[in-house]
C-alpha positions in Angstrom: -17.1 -20.0 -16.0 -17.2 -21.2 -12.4 -14.0 -19.4 -11.6 -15.7 -16.2 -12.9 -18.8 -16.5 -11.0 -16.6 -17.1 -7.6 -14.7 -14.0 -8.5 -17.9 -11.8 -9.3 -19.5 -12.9 -6.0 -16.5 -12.0 -4.1 -16.2 -8.6 -5.4 -19.9 -7.9 -5.0 -20.0 -9.1 -1.7 -16.7 -6.9 -0.8 -18.4 -3.8 -2.5 -21.6 -4.6 -0.6 -19.5 -4.7 2.4 -17.7 -1.2 1.9 -21.4 0.3 1.5 -23.0 -1.3 4.6 -19.6 -0.2 6.7 -20.0 3.4 5.4 -23.9 3.4 5.7 -23.5 2.2 9.4 -20.7 4.6 10.3 -22.7 7.7 8.7 -25.6 7.3 11.3 -23.2 5.9 14.4 -22.7 8.2 17.3 -18.9 8.1 17.9 -17.5 11.7 18.2 -15.0 11.7 20.8 -14.7 8.1 21.4 -11.1 6.9 22.0 -9.9 4.3 19.3 -11.1 0.8 21.2 -14.3 2.4 22.2 -14.8 3.6 18.9 -14.1 0.4 17.1 -16.2 -1.5 19.8 -19.2 1.0 19.1 -18.8 0.6 15.3 -18.9 -3.2 15.2 -22.1 -3.3 17.4 -23.5 -1.1 14.6 -26.0 -3.7 12.9 -25.0 -2.2 9.2 -21.3 -2.4 10.0 -21.6 -5.8 11.6 -23.5 -6.9 8.3 -20.7 -5.2 6.1 -17.8 -7.4 7.9 -20.0 -10.6 7.5 -20.3 -9.6 3.8 -16.4 -9.1 3.6 -16.0 -12.6 5.3 -18.0 -14.2 2.5 -16.3 -12.3 0.0 -13.0 -13.8 1.4 -14.2 -17.3 0.8 -15.4 -16.6 -2.7 -11.9 -15.3 -3.2 -10.1 -18.2 -1.7 -12.2 -20.4 -4.4 -11.3 -18.1 -7.5 -7.8 -18.0 -6.3 -7.6 -22.0 -6.6 -8.7 -22.2 -10.0 -6.9 -19.2 -11.7 -3.8 -17.2 -11.7 -3.5 -14.2 -9.4 -2.2 -11.9 -12.3 -5.5 -12.3 -13.8 -7.6 -12.4 -10.9 -6.4 -9.5 -9.0 -6.6 -6.5 -11.7 -10.4 -7.9 -11.9 -10.7 -6.9 -8.3 -10.6 -3.1 -9.6 -14.3 -3.7 -10.9 -15.3 -3.3 -7.1 -14.3 0.7 -7.4 -17.0 0.8 -10.0 -19.5 -1.0 -7.8 -18.7 0.9 -4.9 -18.8 4.5 -6.9 -22.0 3.4 -8.3 -23.7 2.1 -5.1 -22.5 5.1 -3.4 -24.4 7.4 -5.5 -27.4 5.3 -5.6 -27.6 4.5 -1.8 -25.6 7.0 -0.2 -26.5 10.1 -2.1 -22.5 10.7 -3.1 -22.1 12.6 -6.5 -19.9 11.4 -9.1 -18.1 14.0 -10.6 -17.0 14.0 -14.6 -13.5 13.2 -13.6 -14.7 10.4 -11.4 -16.8 9.0 -14.4 -13.8 9.2 -16.6 -11.7 7.2 -14.0 -14.3 4.7 -13.9 -14.2 4.4 -17.6 -10.6 4.0 -17.5 -10.7 1.2 -15.1 -13.3 -0.5 -17.4 -10.9 -0.4 -20.3 -8.4 -1.6 -18.1 -10.5 -4.6 -17.0 -11.6 -5.4 -20.4 -7.9 -5.7 -21.7 -6.8 -7.9 -18.9 -9.5 -10.2 -19.2 -8.8 -10.5 -23.0 -5.3 -11.8 -22.2 
């Protein structure tokens, strides 16, 4: 049970990190900046910085989960992040989910269930 909590925390925090970074970049004024200036400006955005922090925490939980379970079981579960990010993008970023995307998410769910049952 502890392994699954660590895994879900890692997946959730990684997904939140993606959403925060996207949200921060949507509002940033970085058009025309060179690569180094773009990265510097992006990192200074509070939402991007929070997203990077979320990623860091996600990695810590991932390490803890990896110590307790086989990679061949855990890694396919990371695909749950696609579901969390797609749902979060629709709810928080106003992105649309086409029927084909929803079908793809359903396939991912079936795959995760199959891997989890092994």
